[in-house]
N, C-alpha and C positions, 0 to 999 in steps of 0.2 A: 301587390300593394294593398288591394281591397279584399283579399281572401275570397271567401265564397260569394260575396256580393258581385264581383266582376263576372263570375261564371254564370250566375242566373240572369244577369242583365244582357248577356250575349245571346240569349234565346228570345227570338222575335216576339212570340205571342205573350210570353210573360212580361217582356219590356213594355208592350202596348198596354196590357192589363194594369201593370204596376203604375205607369205614369198617369193614365187616365183615372184610375181609382184614387191616385194621390190627390188629384184636383177635386174629385168627388168627395173625398174624405175631409179635405179642407172645408168644403161646403157644409159637410155634416157637422163639423165642430162650430162653424159659424152659425149654423141653424140652432144648435143647442144653446149657444150664448145668447142669440137673439130671442129665443123663446123664453129662456130664464129671465132675461132682463125685461122683456115685455110683461111677463107675469108679475115681476117685482114692481114695475112702474104702475101697473093696474091695481095692485092690492097692498103693497108694502107688508106682506105677510109671509112668514116662514112656513106656515101651514099650507098656503096656496103653492109655494115653491115645491113643497113635498108632494102635493097632489098632482101638479103638472109633471114633475119628474116620474111619479108613479104611472100616470097616464101614458107617458112616452115609452116607458120600459116594460109595463105589465104585458103588452102583447108578446114580447119575447118569451115570457113564461108560458103563456097560453098556447101560442101557435108554433113555436120553434120546433118542437118535437114532430108535429104534423108536417111542417115544412121540410124537415130533415128526411122523413120517410118519403115525401113526394120527390125530393131531389134524387134520392137513391133509386127511385123508380123511373123517372122520366129524363134525368140528366141535369147536370149542374148549370150549363150555360142557358138552357131554355128557361128555367125558372128565374134565373138572374135577369135576363132581358125583360121578361114580362113584368116582374115586380118593380124593377128599376124604372121602367117607363111609367107605370102608374104612380110611383113616388114623385117623379118629375112633374107630372100633371097636378098632383095635390099641392106640391110646393108652389107652383105658379099661382094657383087659386089663393093659397094662404098669403102669399106676398101681395097680391092684388087687393085683397080685403083689408090688409093692414095699411097699405098705402092710401086706401080710400077712407081710412079712419072708421072702419066698421067693426073693429075687433073688440071683443069683450073677453073677460077671463074664462067664461064658459066656452066660448068658441076656441080659445087657445087650447083648452083641455080636449075639445073635440078633434082639432087638427093634430094635436100631439098623439091622440089615440090612433087616428087614421094613418099618419105617417109611420108611427111605431109599428102598427100592424103590417103595413107593406114591407117595412124593413125586416120584420121577423120572418117573412116569407122568403126573402132572398139571402139572409145572412148565412144559414148553414151551407147553402150551395156555394156562396162566394168563398167561404173558408175552405171547403173541400176542393174547390176549383184550383187552388194553388197547387195542390198535390198533383192534379191532372196536367199542369203546365210545366212541371220540372221533374227531372229524375229524382229518385228517393235520396241519393247521396247529396243532392243540393237542397233538400227540403228544409234543413235547419236555417240555411242562409236565406232561402226564399221567404220563410215565415218571419225570420228576423227582419229582413228588409221591408216586408209588408207591414210588420208591426212598427218599424221605425217610421214608415210613411204615415201610418195611422196616428202615431203619437207625436211625430213631428208636426202633424196637423193640429195637435193640441197646443202647439206653440204658435204656429202661423195663424190658424183659424181665430182663436180668441184675440190675438193682437190686431188682426185686420178688422174683426167684428167690433172690437172696442173702439177703434178709431172711427169706423163708419157710424156706429151708434152715436158717438159724441157729435159727429158732424151732421148726420142726416137722419138718424133714427133707425128703429128696428126694421121698418118696412123696406128700406133700401138694402139692408143686409139680407133679408129674406128673398129679395129679387135676385141678388147675386147668387144666393144658394140655389135657386131654381135653375139658373144657368149652369152651375157646376153639375147639378144632377142630370141635366139634359145631355151634356157632352159625353157623359159616361155611357149613355144609351147607344150612341153612335160607335163608340170605341168597342163595345161588346160585340157589335155586328162584324167587326173586322178581325176578331180573334178566331183562330182555328184550334179547336180542342178535340183531341182524340180520347173519347171516353169509352169505357167498356160497354158492350152491348147490354141494353136494358131488357129485362124480362119482367114487366110489372105485375102481370097476373091480374086477377079480379080486384077492382078498387075497393070492394067491401073488406078485403083483407089488409087494408092499410093500417088498421088499428092493431092487427097482429104484428105487422112490421114495426110499428111504434113500440109495442111491448118488448119485442126482441131487442131493439136498440137500447131501451132503458135497462132491461135485465142485463145485457152485456156490459154496459157502462158501470153499473153498480155492483156487479159480481166480479169484475176484473179488479184485483186488489190494488194495483198501481194506479189505474185510472180513477178508481173510487177515492183514493187518497188525495189525488190532485183536485178532484171535484170538491172535496171537503175543504181543502185549503182555499180554493177559489170562493167557496161560500163564505168563509171567514172574512176574506177581503171584501166581498160584496156587501156583507151586513155591517161591518164595523169601520172600514176604511173608505170605500168608494162613495158613501153618501155625502162626504164633504164636498165632492165635485158638484153634485146637484144643488147643494145648499150654499154654494160659494157666494152668490149675491148677498144673502143674509149674513154670512160669515164676514165678508168684507165690510158691510155696513155696520153691523153690531159690534164687532170686535175692534175694528180699526177706523170706524166712522168714515168710510171711504165710499165713493161712488163708482161709476163705470170704469174709471181708470184703475183704481185699486183692484177691482174685480178682474179686469183683464190681466193685470200684472200677476196676480196669484194663480189664475188659470194657466197663463203662459209659463209660469215657473214649473207647474206640474208637467205641462207638455214638453218643456225643454228637457227636464230630467228624463222623461219617458223616451224622448227621441234619442238622447245619448245612450240610454239603456238598450234600446232596440238595435241601434247601429252596432253597438258592442256585441250583442248576442249574434247578430248577423255575420259580423266579421269573424267571430269566434268559430261559427260554422260547424259545430259538433255537439253531440248529445252527452259526451263524457262529462261526468260530475255535474250535469245540469240539474239533477234532482236536488243535490245539496244547495245549489244556488237558489233554486225556487223556494226551498224551505227557509233559507237564511233571509230571503226577501220579506218574509212575514214579520220577523223580528225588527228589521229596519223600518218597515212601514209603520209599525206600532210606535216605535220610539220617535220617529219623525213627526207623526201626527200629534203626539203629546207635546213635543217641543214647539210645534206651530201654535198651539193654544197658549203657551206660557211665554211667548216671545216678547210681548209688550210693544214691539215695533214691527212695522210691516216688512222691513227689509230682512229681518231675522226670520220672519214667517215665510218670506219668499224663498230663502235658502232651504228651510225645512221642507217646504212643499216640493222643491226641486229634488230633494233626496227621496221624498215619498214617491214622486213620479218615477224616478229611476227604479226604485225597488218594486213598485207596483207592476211595472212592465217587465222586469226580470221575471216576476211571478207569472204574469199573464202570458207573455210570449213563450217563456220556458215551458209552462204547462201545456200550451197549445202544441208546441213542438214535440214534447214527450208523448202526449196523447196520440198525435198523428203518427208518431214513430211506432207506438205499441199496438194501435187498433187494427183489427181485421178490416181489409179493404171493402168487404161486402156490407159493412155497417158504418162506414166512415161518416157519412153526412148525418146519420142518426145520432151517433155518439158526439159529433161536433155540435149538434143541436143541444145536447145536455150541457156542453161547455158554454154555449151561448146563454141558455136559461139561467145558469148559475152565475156566470161571471158578468153578464150584462143585465139579465132580468132580475136577479135577486137584489141588486142595489135599489130597485124600485121600492121594494118592501123596506129596505134599510133607510132610504130617504124619507119615506112616508112616516116611519116610526121615529126617526131622528128629528125630523121637522116638528112633529107633535111634541116630543119630549123637550126639544130645545125651546119651545114656546113657553114651557113652565120652568125648566131647570136652567135655562140659559145656554147659549151656543157653545161657549168655551168649555163648560163642564161636560156637556153631552159629547162633544167631539173627543175630548181628552179621555173620557171613559171608554170610548170605542178603541182608541189606541192602546190603552192599558189592557183591555180584554184580549186584544190581538197578541200582545207580548206574552200574556199568560198561556194562550193557546199554542204559541210556538214551542213551549216546553213539551207539549204532547207530540207535536209534529216532528221534531228533530229525530228521535229514535225510529219513527216510522219510515222516514226517508232513507236511513241507513239500510233498513231491511228490504226496501222495495226498489232501490235504484237499479240493481242489475236487470230486473225485468223491464223497467221503463227505458233503459238506455241501450238495450240490445241492438245489435246490428246483424242483418242476414249475411 
């Protein structure tokens, strides 16, 4: 009945990881909503929203490749436990200072940088860890289910955060976030992972390891193509998420309720998308679907700015969320399917830098442009550029799909 999803959940260690990480990820999305709303309350500025989003995501660009090389050297589970514990401690301090009314916009930026840096150290290892928890023939289902959890959290997290912000304020949300981060630390200690033997060699050679991973990713034709498409999404589509408080306020004259509705619409579409990819459970024709998602995202984003009414924009954002995660989860599945196991975490770090880190630059630029050109025109232009770039991507996908979808 549940296709590949039932198979992966029958495996103890993956089931523990999936369920606990699900709670952690709900907390992660609550954190993003709380931080964005806190920044908006303190400044009422789209520029500051862009700066906070940039501060939160730029560590992924700077540190992820190093973190990927470290994970390939010392093991995925060790890096994950250490970084997650430090993240939980930072979240507790952030929540306490907010509840004590000691927070300023400058401190928000500092905490966004700190927690973003800690997350960058663990993310490549966590993504590669999924491959270590399931057999290769269950990989598409495992990644799809993990993606469904991540993006289902985009529905649950903003909805819960929106209600709590309305009732109690951002500080309470951040306290709940700290609890969700902490429980994940204990779950990681209960997981048994059989990883390949590590032969790290001298630590001064880590930069050589990084170079090897970068070279592999950008010289592999299929992986390079997927990274380019992820970059297009990161620059032109994803910034709307980071700027959603301003979008809701300026386009629809809405407060935290409208903000939560629009964010939840993206998350709902993304959750449905990832469940579908997980139940589909195969890589066949996935390259075509990933490429088509680029066109759908661009059209949906343009429609969301021309809606005039928030309910129409809500439907448009649900479609954008669906297509965005077909692209993201599909790309991750294809990369993990095609990559050599010896450089897996390093290549996944490139995936993280581009799909999660690049939106930081997109949000910074989009927030600045929107300050002068207006939010609607800026977001619509990003959607239109994405549609134009799909025309380039479509023939490339036809040429490269056999290499990306191969099965041993």
